[in-house]
BAFI-3210 file (N, C-alpha, C; in Angstrom, 3 decimals, decimal comma, padded with zeros to 6 digits):
// residues 285
n [1|2|3|4|5|6|7|8|9|10|11|12|13|14|15|16|17|18|19|20|21|22|23|24|25|26|27|28|29|30|31|32|33|34|35|36|37|38|39|40|41|42|43|44|45|46|47|48|49|50|51|52|53|54|55|56|57|58|59|60|61|62|63|64|65|66|67|68|69|70|71|72|73|74|75|76|77|78|79|80|81|82|83|84|85|86|87|88|89|90|91|92|93|94|95|96|97|98|99|100|101|102|103|104|105|106|107|108|109|110|111|112|113|114|115|116|117|118|119|120|121|122|123|124|125|126|127|128|129|130|131|132|133|134|135|136|137|138|139|140|141|142|143|144|145|146|147|148|149|150|151|152|153|154|155|156|157|158|159|160|161|162|163|164|165|166|167|168|169|170|171|172|173|174|175|176|177|178|179|180|181|182|183|184|185|186|187|188|189|190|191|192|193|194|195|196|197|198|199|200|201|202|203|204|205|206|207|208|209|210|211|212|213|214|215|216|217|218|219|220|221|222|223|224|225|226|227|228|229|230|231|232|233|234|235|236|237|238|239|240|241|242|243|244|245|246|247|248|249|250|251|252|253|254|255|256|257|258|259|260|261|262|263|264|265|266|267|268|269|270|271|272|273|274|275|276|277|278|279|280|281|282|283|284|285]
n.u [-048,251|-045,375|-041,997|-039,991|-041,022|-041,122|-042,374|-042,738|-042,501|-040,477|-038,065|-036,973|-035,687|-034,036|-032,054|-030,880|-030,293|-028,032|-026,290|-025,833|-024,213|-022,197|-020,855|-020,259|-018,314|-016,377|-015,935|-014,651|-012,385|-011,070|-010,396|-008,854|-006,949|-005,892|-004,158|-002,572|-001,004|000,398|002,095|003,565|004,588|006,685|007,864|009,328|010,994|012,620|014,600|016,768|016,873|014,559|012,710|013,307|012,162|009,649|008,904|009,555|007,348|005,449|005,626|005,620|003,010|001,621|002,922|001,161|-001,485|-001,033|-000,731|-002,895|-004,898|-004,246|-003,704|-006,369|-005,986|-005,069|-002,518|-000,440|001,887|003,772|003,143|005,086|007,179|007,660|007,506|009,575|011,469|010,975|011,540|014,466|015,223|014,567|016,065|018,663|018,607|018,232|021,072|022,468|023,249|021,869|021,966|021,948|019,941|017,796|018,493|017,999|015,188|014,267|015,291|013,961|011,102|011,142|011,811|009,415|007,786|008,927|008,096|004,949|004,910|006,099|003,676|002,499|000,503|000,770|001,632|002,449|002,112|003,497|006,226|005,353|004,257|006,068|008,021|005,509|005,117|007,658|010,099|009,029|009,262|011,969|013,012|011,831|013,309|016,050|015,522|014,756|017,290|019,264|021,807|022,104|019,467|017,234|015,258|013,872|012,883|011,619|009,434|008,471|007,462|005,964|003,838|003,209|001,458|-000,036|-001,702|-002,828|-004,338|-006,184|-007,403|-008,601|-010,179|-012,207|-012,441|-013,685|-016,011|-017,350|-017,376|-017,898|-019,088|-017,584|-016,510|-013,059|-011,813|-013,769|-014,544|-012,606|-012,270|-015,117|-015,463|-013,816|-013,647|-012,603|-012,524|-011,707|-009,246|-008,128|-007,933|-006,624|-003,934|-003,003|-003,868|-001,732|000,640|000,180|000,940|003,423|005,121|004,124|006,035|008,535|008,453|008,635|010,821|011,228|011,679|014,487|015,345|014,599|011,281|009,758|010,689|010,114|007,504|007,099|007,929|006,357|004,043|004,445|004,499|002,021|000,715|001,441|000,229|-002,169|-002,500|-001,039|-003,380|-005,225|-004,162|-004,106|-006,698|-007,740|-006,427|-007,641|-009,757|-009,999|-009,509|-011,842|-012,598|-013,108|-012,005|-008,507|-008,380|-009,038|-008,287|-007,896|-009,893|-012,433|-010,655|-010,014|-007,509|-004,247|-003,133|-004,760|-004,818|-002,236|-001,152|-001,132|000,927|002,861|003,558|004,241|006,666|008,184|008,269|009,928|011,669|013,248|013,501|015,637|017,883|018,219|018,900|021,263|022,771|023,341|024,856]
n.v [-006,204|-007,258|-008,412|-008,032|-006,014|-002,434|000,711|003,473|005,745|004,691|004,243|006,453|007,115|004,854|005,297|008,088|007,076|005,273|007,181|008,843|007,072|006,743|009,571|009,377|007,018|008,626|010,316|009,545|008,279|010,582|011,846|009,850|009,524|012,347|011,847|010,121|011,043|013,286|012,235|010,118|011,886|013,008|011,118|010,040|012,949|012,719|010,693|007,815|005,810|006,313|006,045|003,393|001,643|002,004|001,458|-001,629|-002,406|-002,185|-004,157|-005,792|-005,985|-005,936|-008,767|-010,222|-009,647|-010,928|-013,392|-014,176|-013,508|-015,685|-017,564|-017,997|-018,040|-016,665|-016,761|-018,684|-020,889|-019,787|-017,378|-016,516|-017,261|-015,867|-013,612|-013,037|-013,104|-010,893|-009,209|-009,379|-008,759|-006,044|-005,313|-006,231|-004,183|-001,612|-001,724|-001,161|-003,640|-004,473|-006,747|-009,311|-008,218|-008,677|-011,481|-013,006|-012,791|-013,816|-016,272|-016,812|-016,775|-019,624|-020,978|-021,162|-022,134|-024,636|-025,364|-025,571|-027,432|-029,805|-029,991|-031,358|-028,944|-028,146|-025,335|-021,919|-019,878|-018,346|-017,368|-016,305|-013,945|-012,895|-011,552|-009,789|-008,307|-008,190|-007,557|-005,205|-003,574|-003,464|-002,352|000,113|000,968|001,382|003,228|005,145|005,424|006,941|009,142|011,137|012,315|010,801|011,609|013,157|011,801|009,703|010,788|012,569|009,923|009,100|011,489|011,502|008,872|009,617|011,826|010,101|008,155|009,914|011,728|009,505|008,484|010,634|011,969|009,381|009,353|011,491|011,307|008,792|006,320|003,896|000,852|-000,125|-002,966|-004,606|-007,143|-007,903|-005,257|-004,339|-001,369|-000,006|002,875|003,750|006,189|007,376|005,994|007,872|010,333|009,697|009,284|011,618|013,777|012,551|012,912|015,654|016,797|015,669|017,136|019,367|019,601|019,467|022,055|023,774|023,470|021,370|018,506|016,625|017,803|018,192|019,283|018,160|015,636|014,373|014,787|012,886|010,641|010,643|010,045|007,096|006,032|006,666|004,853|003,026|002,933|002,256|-000,300|-001,598|-001,458|-002,707|-005,144|-006,102|-005,999|-008,238|-010,133|-010,477|-010,737|-013,823|-015,059|-014,671|-012,530|-009,142|-006,772|-006,654|-006,114|-004,295|-002,272|000,608|003,725|003,614|002,840|000,103|-002,550|-002,417|-003,492|-002,692|000,061|-000,077|-000,783|000,150|001,783|-000,248|-001,568|001,185|001,719|-000,038|000,832|002,905|001,989|000,604|002,433|003,988|001,920|001,923|004,260|004,271|002,719|003,925|006,358]
n.w [002,594|000,830|002,399|000,537|-000,934|-001,343|-000,657|-002,529|-000,414|001,033|-000,735|-000,927|001,464|002,064|000,163|000,669|003,512|003,062|001,516|003,967|005,403|003,440|003,787|006,448|006,078|005,070|006,349|008,398|007,089|006,194|008,674|010,041|008,349|008,473|010,917|010,508|008,533|009,639|011,598|009,996|007,947|009,855|011,782|009,415|009,253|011,121|011,056|009,900|011,739|013,616|011,732|010,130|012,533|012,499|010,002|010,449|012,780|010,977|009,096|010,611|011,090|008,597|007,593|009,579|008,848|005,846|006,583|007,888|005,902|003,772|005,317|006,806|009,728|013,055|014,115|012,979|011,955|010,102|010,354|012,488|011,861|009,537|010,835|012,066|010,069|008,652|010,968|011,298|008,469|008,366|010,064|009,567|006,548|007,324|009,054|006,851|005,356|002,685|000,326|002,070|003,371|001,865|001,029|003,266|003,586|001,338|001,934|004,650|003,621|002,208|004,197|005,236|003,359|003,012|005,515|005,507|003,566|005,143|007,000|005,293|003,908|001,123|-000,207|-001,274|-000,531|001,534|000,682|-001,991|000,155|001,274|-000,735|-001,557|000,881|002,707|001,411|-000,147|002,002|003,021|001,056|001,109|003,672|002,079|000,051|002,098|003,606|001,431|001,382|000,384|-000,845|000,903|002,934|001,404|-000,920|000,341|001,006|-001,348|-002,692|-000,908|-001,269|-003,975|-004,203|-001,930|-003,146|-005,479|-004,590|-003,388|-004,828|-007,194|-005,853|-005,120|-007,524|-009,328|-007,551|-008,549|-011,230|-011,904|-014,069|-016,942|-015,483|-014,210|-013,493|-013,117|-012,269|-010,376|-008,461|-007,927|-007,272|-008,842|-011,247|-014,741|-014,739|-011,910|-012,329|-014,114|-013,572|-010,796|-011,766|-013,197|-010,601|-009,213|-010,816|-011,035|-008,598|-008,366|-010,321|-009,529|-007,088|-008,042|-009,741|-007,343|-006,424|-004,085|-004,435|-005,800|-009,135|-012,766|-013,346|-015,203|-015,575|-012,634|-012,955|-014,663|-013,519|-011,232|-012,464|-013,232|-010,491|-009,631|-011,748|-010,689|-008,069|-008,575|-009,544|-007,430|-005,426|-007,074|-007,308|-004,363|-003,914|-005,735|-004,395|-002,194|-003,385|-004,202|-001,592|-000,316|001,331|002,678|004,001|005,009|007,223|010,260|011,558|011,073|010,538|008,610|006,270|006,776|006,839|007,478|005,642|003,559|003,507|002,875|000,147|-002,410|-001,877|-001,824|-003,952|-005,298|-004,168|-004,640|-007,445|-007,474|-006,537|-008,446|-010,384|-009,030|-008,343|-011,058|-012,317|-010,391|-011,876|-014,242|-013,481]
ca.u [-046,996|-044,151|-041,120|-038,870|-041,376|-040,807|-043,137|-042,532|-041,868|-039,491|-037,286|-036,015|-035,006|-033,183|-031,485|-030,712|-029,783|-026,969|-026,061|-025,552|-023,338|-021,253|-020,412|-019,940|-017,320|-015,592|-015,618|-013,567|-011,366|-010,378|-010,208|-007,732|-005,050|-005,307|-004,279|-001,490|-000,583|001,958|003,000|004,295|005,844|007,345|008,887|010,469|011,387|013,171|015,773|017,113|016,154|012,919|012,133|012,898|011,587|008,525|008,701|009,741|006,551|004,424|006,008|004,989|001,452|001,518|002,485|000,083|-002,804|-001,004|-000,498|-004,271|-005,616|-003,928|-004,060|-006,909|-005,422|-004,306|-001,198|-000,189|003,588|004,045|003,290|005,721|008,821|007,289|007,467|011,348|012,073|010,711|012,482|015,255|015,616|014,593|017,534|019,844|018,799|018,548|022,421|023,254|023,415|020,860|022,118|021,809|018,439|016,984|018,891|017,925|013,768|014,368|015,678|012,330|010,288|011,426|011,758|007,997|007,170|009,342|007,482|003,588|005,000|006,189|002,508|001,499|000,218|001,380|001,261|003,424|001,960|004,291|007,228|004,475|004,219|007,785|007,791|004,932|005,155|008,429|011,031|009,030|009,521|013,527|013,162|011,578|014,146|017,294|015,430|015,195|018,862|019,999|022,743|021,812|017,904|016,088|014,211|013,044|012,209|010,620|008,180|008,079|006,950|004,160|003,176|002,893|000,882|-001,510|-002,353|-003,079|-005,418|-007,314|-007,739|-008,638|-011,617|-012,695|-013,246|-014,423|-016,737|-017,852|-017,846|-018,077|-018,334|-017,294|-015,391|-011,734|-011,620|-015,059|-014,653|-011,607|-012,773|-016,317|-016,038|-012,949|-013,975|-011,867|-012,715|-011,217|-008,157|-007,119|-008,287|-005,860|-002,673|-003,485|-003,343|-000,225|001,699|000,559|001,355|004,715|005,667|004,508|007,306|009,728|008,366|008,850|012,171|010,870|012,264|015,683|015,035|013,599|009,664|008,957|011,188|009,759|006,489|007,195|008,365|005,057|003,287|004,829|004,698|000,647|-000,053|001,948|-000,356|-003,639|-001,747|-000,973|-004,537|-006,413|-003,503|-004,478|-008,075|-007,720|-005,936|-008,638|-011,823|-009,568|-010,182|-012,792|-012,024|-013,713|-010,834|-007,586|-008,205|-010,259|-007,530|-007,623|-011,549|-012,560|-009,921|-009,806|-006,433|-002,945|-002,853|-005,857|-003,986|-000,448|-001,340|-000,660|002,444|003,761|004,028|005,340|008,199|008,908|008,603|010,444|013,344|013,751|014,048|016,892|018,594|018,990|019,657|022,450|023,573|023,800|025,342]
ca.v [-006,297|-008,826|-007,992|-007,704|-005,163|-001,469|001,920|004,379|006,956|003,834|004,328|007,726|007,261|003,933|006,077|008,681|006,348|005,155|008,745|009,460|006,204|007,103|010,449|008,848|006,501|009,669|011,336|008,493|008,369|012,342|011,780|008,686|010,298|013,875|011,347|009,529|011,220|014,206|010,746|009,541|012,765|013,436|010,025|010,005|013,731|012,458|010,231|006,568|004,866|005,920|005,256|001,962|001,122|001,918|000,201|-002,890|-002,366|-001,824|-004,895|-007,285|-005,921|-006,329|-009,910|-010,648|-009,566|-011,496|-014,517|-014,454|-013,483|-016,645|-019,139|-018,609|-018,240|-015,426|-016,644|-019,741|-021,252|-018,813|-016,003|-016,438|-017,016|-014,153|-011,749|-013,091|-012,625|-009,509|-008,363|-009,514|-008,322|-004,705|-004,885|-005,952|-003,425|-000,677|-001,513|-000,615|-004,650|-004,705|-007,625|-009,253|-008,505|-009,231|-012,742|-013,499|-012,456|-014,906|-017,585|-017,101|-017,859|-020,754|-022,159|-021,062|-023,056|-025,577|-026,217|-025,976|-028,798|-030,791|-030,219|-031,222|-028,078|-027,287|-023,377|-020,544|-018,252|-017,565|-016,942|-014,880|-012,614|-012,299|-010,561|-008,880|-007,862|-007,996|-006,988|-004,055|-002,833|-003,931|-001,501|001,430|001,638|001,598|004,824|006,344|005,534|006,753|009,617|012,793|013,165|010,135|012,140|013,876|010,748|009,203|012,230|012,607|008,864|009,487|012,396|010,640|007,577|009,544|012,039|009,704|007,899|010,520|011,505|008,287|008,332|011,500|012,140|008,112|009,317|012,247|011,176|007,152|005,558|002,406|000,199|-000,068|-003,998|-005,239|-008,584|-007,734|-004,643|-003,130|000,145|001,342|003,304|004,179|008,099|007,896|005,395|008,774|010,952|009,391|008,997|012,824|014,260|012,290|013,756|017,035|017,002|015,696|018,260|020,661|019,688|019,618|023,157|024,655|023,447|020,674|017,394|016,846|017,101|018,884|019,168|017,049|014,032|014,335|014,296|011,256|009,543|010,313|009,321|005,803|006,059|006,549|003,924|001,441|002,613|001,686|-001,691|-002,051|-001,725|-003,986|-006,934|-006,613|-006,282|-009,852|-011,437|-010,339|-011,216|-014,689|-015,849|-014,217|-011,361|-007,626|-005,811|-007,552|-005,736|-003,705|-001,221|001,898|003,445|004,104|002,327|-001,488|-002,924|-002,004|-003,509|-001,732|001,362|000,284|-001,781|001,206|002,143|-001,529|-001,377|002,371|001,762|-001,002|000,724|003,874|001,477|000,242|003,915|004,633|001,330|002,011|005,662|004,370|002,097|004,459|007,275]
ca.w [001,802|001,099|002,964|-000,064|-001,005|-000,733|-000,865|-003,069|000,234|001,723|-001,780|-000,644|002,447|001,833|-000,414|001,661|004,953|002,020|001,503|005,391|005,476|002,603|004,198|007,884|005,725|004,485|007,533|009,118|006,117|006,341|010,382|010,137|007,019|008,947|012,075|010,127|007,733|010,020|012,274|009,057|007,859|011,336|011,692|008,409|009,085|012,046|010,670|009,343|012,514|013,866|010,474|010,487|013,789|012,666|009,164|010,928|013,254|010,085|008,066|011,062|010,680|007,312|007,785|010,245|007,832|005,388|006,838|008,460|004,358|003,269|005,727|007,890|010,811|013,116|015,046|012,269|012,198|008,934|010,812|013,544|010,746|008,405|011,641|012,315|009,046|008,624|011,771|010,826|007,311|008,153|010,784|008,270|005,903|008,576|009,102|005,648|004,579|002,041|000,041|003,217|003,965|000,836|000,842|004,742|003,556|000,989|003,422|005,656|002,635|001,634|005,060|005,296|002,474|003,417|007,095|004,997|002,525|006,031|007,749|004,087|003,740|000,489|-000,553|-001,701|-000,151|002,526|-000,180|-001,958|000,871|001,435|-002,332|-001,602|001,719|003,642|000,487|-000,311|003,071|002,680|-000,314|001,581|004,461|001,792|-000,373|003,366|004,175|000,651|002,217|-000,784|-000,187|001,433|003,243|-000,083|-002,014|000,847|000,940|-002,655|-002,738|-000,443|-002,226|-005,509|-003,405|-001,523|-004,221|-006,610|-003,979|-002,743|-006,848|-007,575|-004,729|-005,396|-009,198|-009,059|-007,109|-008,848|-012,437|-012,143|-015,312|-016,546|-014,447|-014,122|-013,444|-011,937|-011,758|-009,405|-007,797|-009,097|-007,078|-009,213|-012,510|-015,540|-014,625|-011,519|-012,409|-014,790|-012,219|-010,107|-012,384|-013,505|-009,580|-008,823|-011,801|-011,091|-007,302|-008,544|-010,921|-008,243|-006,202|-008,909|-009,793|-006,183|-005,991|-003,210|-005,119|-006,527|-010,197|-013,321|-012,883|-016,036|-014,794|-011,307|-013,125|-015,408|-012,204|-010,360|-013,076|-013,041|-009,478|-009,810|-012,287|-009,836|-006,899|-008,949|-010,047|-006,123|-004,918|-007,648|-006,833|-002,963|-004,158|-006,377|-003,340|-000,668|-003,956|-004,458|-000,499|000,010|002,284|002,042|004,443|004,954|009,098|010,860|012,478|010,584|010,747|007,259|005,375|006,726|007,531|007,225|003,708|002,517|003,384|002,125|-000,966|-003,602|-001,217|-001,673|-005,595|-005,653|-003,150|-005,620|-008,893|-007,439|-006,000|-009,575|-011,103|-007,974|-008,973|-012,673|-011,990|-009,788|-012,862|-015,155|-013,506]
c.u [-045,685|-043,184|-040,148|-039,374|-041,432|-041,692|-042,519|-042,110|-040,561|-038,440|-035,987|-034,970|-034,377|-031,946|-030,576|-030,096|-027,792|-026,048|-024,804|-024,341|-022,136|-019,861|-019,722|-018,163|-016,180|-015,123|-014,380|-012,483|-010,264|-009,678|-008,868|-006,455|-005,292|-004,772|-002,661|-000,501|000,740|001,908|003,798|005,259|006,630|008,501|009,552|011,213|012,580|014,533|015,900|016,358|015,180|012,052|012,150|012,571|010,027|007,931|008,440|008,434|004,913|004,551|005,262|003,531|000,824|001,992|001,365|-001,231|-002,195|-001,678|-002,406|-005,068|-005,418|-004,209|-005,262|-007,188|-004,785|-003,087|-000,866|001,793|004,080|003,701|004,678|007,492|008,458|007,813|008,524|011,706|011,758|011,595|013,644|016,253|015,356|015,714|018,869|019,656|018,893|020,396|023,023|023,541|022,304|021,022|021,757|020,256|017,626|017,437|018,119|015,809|013,196|014,398|014,289|011,495|010,030|011,167|010,433|007,336|007,336|008,802|006,013|003,550|005,052|005,058|001,431|-000,072|001,048|001,061|002,460|003,136|002,883|005,624|006,525|004,599|005,548|008,205|006,982|004,624|006,662|009,718|010,447|009,712|011,077|013,517|012,951|013,106|015,506|016,499|015,563|016,415|019,654|020,800|022,665|020,239|016,939|015,047|013,223|012,542|011,578|009,070|007,797|007,127|005,364|003,390|002,285|001,571|-000,612|-002,240|-003,132|-004,206|-006,431|-007,802|-008,628|-010,028|-012,488|-013,275|-013,617|-015,011|-017,702|-018,642|-018,573|-018,089|-018,015|-016,049|-014,433|-011,622|-012,937|-015,184|-013,245|-012,050|-013,862|-016,195|-015,077|-013,483|-012,368|-011,757|-011,924|-009,415|-007,016|-007,002|-006,966|-004,688|-002,376|-003,211|-001,883|000,890|001,553|001,123|002,770|005,076|005,175|005,868|008,223|010,078|008,802|010,138|012,325|011,985|013,617|015,760|014,245|012,304|009,338|009,533|010,569|007,642|006,337|007,183|007,054|003,961|003,293|004,443|002,690|000,060|000,424|001,330|-001,261|-003,040|-001,793|-002,402|-005,414|-005,760|-004,155|-005,961|-008,557|-007,669|-007,419|-009,977|-011,360|-009,810|-011,451|-013,333|-012,473|-012,316|-009,814|-007,506|-009,239|-009,364|-007,582|-009,030|-011,619|-011,751|-009,803|-008,574|-005,400|-002,686|-003,239|-005,141|-002,467|-000,428|-000,616|000,925|003,549|004,979|004,686|006,242|008,627|009,078|009,668|012,316|014,505|014,522|015,340|017,878|018,900|019,568|021,399|023,442|024,100|024,117|026,675]
c.v [-007,518|-007,918|-007,565|-006,183|-003,425|-000,043|002,409|005,674|005,508|004,591|005,741|007,915|005,990|004,673|006,794|008,230|006,045|006,343|009,133|008,302|006,287|008,342|010,273|008,067|007,512|010,121|010,359|008,599|009,549|011,893|010,707|009,328|011,860|013,547|011,098|009,959|012,836|013,168|010,284|010,305|012,880|012,190|009,813|011,200|013,748|011,535|008,845|005,610|004,800|005,425|004,059|001,347|000,940|001,788|-001,321|-003,209|-002,946|-003,272|-006,239|-007,628|-006,445|-008,310|-010,708|-010,809|-010,457|-012,886|-014,866|-014,300|-015,213|-017,960|-019,505|-018,346|-016,881|-015,494|-018,220|-019,887|-020,151|-017,490|-015,430|-016,590|-016,150|-013,509|-011,823|-012,504|-011,389|-008,535|-008,088|-008,641|-006,780|-004,026|-004,795|-004,240|-002,031|-000,304|-001,620|-002,381|-005,489|-005,917|-008,523|-009,628|-009,177|-010,798|-013,798|-013,500|-013,633|-016,657|-018,008|-017,752|-018,431|-021,512|-022,276|-021,713|-024,200|-026,486|-025,948|-027,411|-030,000|-031,104|-030,761|-030,490|-027,638|-026,037|-022,855|-019,553|-017,193|-017,009|-015,391|-013,714|-011,994|-011,211|-009,734|-007,767|-006,926|-007,093|-005,498|-003,090|-002,789|-002,506|-000,045|002,036|001,965|002,838|005,662|006,717|006,219|008,612|011,334|013,140|011,999|010,101|012,358|013,084|010,206|010,210|012,295|010,884|008,785|010,560|011,785|009,152|008,714|010,296|011,440|008,571|008,818|011,541|010,894|008,422|009,357|011,821|010,792|008,778|010,617|012,161|010,151|006,762|003,947|002,020|-000,466|-002,326|-004,551|-006,361|-008,606|-006,557|-003,927|-002,279|000,781|001,399|003,659|006,139|008,331|007,161|006,847|009,807|011,061|009,839|010,632|014,129|013,546|012,852|015,094|017,732|016,880|016,545|019,775|021,006|020,068|021,521|024,315|024,070|022,287|019,791|018,009|016,396|018,147|018,783|017,843|015,824|013,871|013,763|013,051|009,853|009,668|009,645|007,651|005,484|005,447|005,039|002,280|001,140|002,270|000,336|-002,485|-002,609|-002,815|-005,142|-007,143|-006,778|-008,313|-010,898|-011,339|-011,716|-013,117|-015,379|-015,292|-013,385|-009,547|-007,052|-006,720|-006,961|-004,958|-002,193|-000,058|002,347|004,296|003,042|000,640|-001,488|-002,114|-001,928|-003,303|-000,385|001,511|-000,264|-001,245|001,290|001,194|-001,335|-000,099|002,219|001,048|-000,667|001,867|003,566|001,154|001,408|003,999|003,301|001,425|003,359|005,535|003,812|002,929|005,814|007,201]
c.w [002,039|001,787|002,188|-000,686|-000,376|-001,307|-001,450|-001,907|001,318|000,291|-001,039|000,237|002,715|001,131|000,013|002,679|003,722|001,832|002,581|005,624|005,017|002,972|005,687|007,151|005,563|005,051|008,408|007,937|006,680|007,701|010,704|009,508|007,860|010,067|011,471|009,499|008,539|010,896|011,119|008,920|008,826|011,797|010,233|008,425|009,950|011,932|010,488|010,968|013,432|012,676|010,251|011,488|013,004|011,287|009,203|011,626|012,267|009,414|008,884|011,000|009,531|007,195|008,311|009,205|006,421|005,137|007,342|006,887|003,989|003,632|006,648|009,323|011,594|014,082|014,288|012,500|011,050|009,359|011,665|012,621|009,966|009,478|011,929|011,098|008,471|009,556|011,144|009,190|007,230|009,008|010,033|007,549|006,522|008,692|007,661|004,777|003,914|001,184|000,701|003,781|003,156|000,707|002,224|004,544|002,567|001,473|004,047|004,709|002,616|003,030|005,399|004,914|002,937|004,859|006,645|004,442|004,028|007,025|006,798|003,984|002,281|-000,431|-000,512|-001,296|000,865|001,682|-001,111|-000,771|001,119|000,205|-001,774|-000,382|002,616|002,010|000,241|000,804|003,377|002,283|-000,039|002,922|003,450|000,709|001,118|003,761|002,613|001,288|001,565|-000,084|-000,121|002,010|001,939|-000,711|-001,210|001,077|000,012|-003,253|-002,581|-000,542|-003,265|-005,015|-003,082|-002,561|-004,518|-005,937|-003,687|-004,687|-007,417|-006,945|-005,308|-007,189|-009,724|-008,967|-007,710|-010,301|-012,363|-013,665|-015,574|-015,782|-015,132|-014,473|-012,611|-011,614|-010,846|-008,417|-008,600|-008,664|-007,922|-011,169|-013,180|-015,018|-013,541|-011,140|-012,657|-013,874|-011,751|-010,401|-012,667|-011,962|-009,417|-009,525|-011,574|-009,752|-007,399|-009,238|-010,287|-007,375|-007,093|-009,377|-008,562|-005,474|-004,699|-003,855|-005,770|-008,048|-010,901|-013,232|-014,099|-015,869|-013,555|-012,059|-013,819|-014,526|-011,871|-011,239|-013,150|-012,063|-009,498|-010,483|-011,179|-008,424|-006,984|-009,208|-008,420|-005,501|-005,743|-007,175|-005,641|-003,093|-005,095|-004,956|-002,741|-001,779|-004,015|-002,725|-000,045|001,162|001,771|003,092|004,767|007,070|009,055|011,988|012,464|010,235|009,006|006,248|005,369|007,302|007,068|005,700|003,146|002,586|002,679|000,885|-002,254|-003,107|-001,244|-003,239|-005,748|-005,268|-004,255|-007,026|-008,806|-006,781|-007,149|-010,234|-010,212|-008,235|-010,217|-012,924|-011,711|-010,789|-013,991|-014,819|-013,239]
res [x|x|x|x|x|x|x|x|x|x|x|x|x|x|x|x|x|x|x|x|x|x|x|x|x|x|x|x|x|x|x|x|x|x|x|x|x|x|x|x|x|x|x|x|x|x|x|x|x|x|x|x|x|x|x|x|x|x|x|x|x|x|x|x|x|x|x|x|x|x|x|x|x|x|x|x|x|x|x|x|x|x|x|x|x|x|x|x|x|x|x|x|x|x|x|x|x|x|x|x|x|x|x|x|x|x|x|x|x|x|x|x|x|x|x|x|x|x|x|x|x|x|x|x|x|x|x|x|x|x|x|x|x|x|x|x|x|x|x|x|x|x|x|x|x|x|x|x|x|x|x|x|x|x|x|x|x|x|x|x|x|x|x|x|x|x|x|x|x|x|x|x|x|x|x|x|x|x|x|x|x|x|x|x|x|x|x|x|x|x|x|x|x|x|x|x|x|x|x|x|x|x|x|x|x|x|x|x|x|x|x|x|x|x|x|x|x|x|x|x|x|x|x|x|x|x|x|x|x|x|x|x|x|x|x|x|x|x|x|x|x|x|x|x|x|x|x|x|x|x|x|x|x|x|x|x|x|x|x|x|x|x|x|x|x|x|x|x|x|x|x|x|x|x|x|x|x|x|x|x|x|x|x|x|x]
***
């Protein structure tokens, strides 16, 4: 028998092996999520300073994964420049100096680009990383610092993102069907996408229904739907980056999830979406 041939008896065994592998992967995801979720919620609940410290740490890790992704090097000059930029920007945001935090992030990104050109490596990826990683982290610190309901807003954001991710994964696995973006992310289906948006919308509506969030349930449901769509777009954006650079995962720190960027890709875009909603609301209010 040729090496590539499989007997009829071998085919079910191979399929069963794949099923066992998927179950193990799902188990890892569940265990990791069960550990991370309470820790994240606890830090959100503790206050601005612990939360800002967490965001500073995550921002540095995201910068590390981003620079490794785009520069194929773990500790490049871009990493050091953007890490300093990340810490400075988050510190300024935690101090309430949001304009200067964004200005610092932009200046750091431009300096990193200038260093790339000096080294004869013309690249805009460091500046893209500032918009993709650092500025959303600053926005998240700003959201948590809202004096009236910053804690509730971050929990609402997490609920929208997590329910979208879980709904998209489970419903996509159960129903399958046409692919959403086969060239970017072959595993994502339209059924999973619609299911994820529905789950995110329902969870956010329930938050309003039970009086946990600040606002009517229909408003929170509408915002939840928008955050769910932003979550899925963020997931697709990171998949596009990884496919462009020929990388499967941004890292391997979180069992069943990959890297921190893999876990927070949807949160990044959803944070920006919620920040825009809050900014527009503040202008209208």
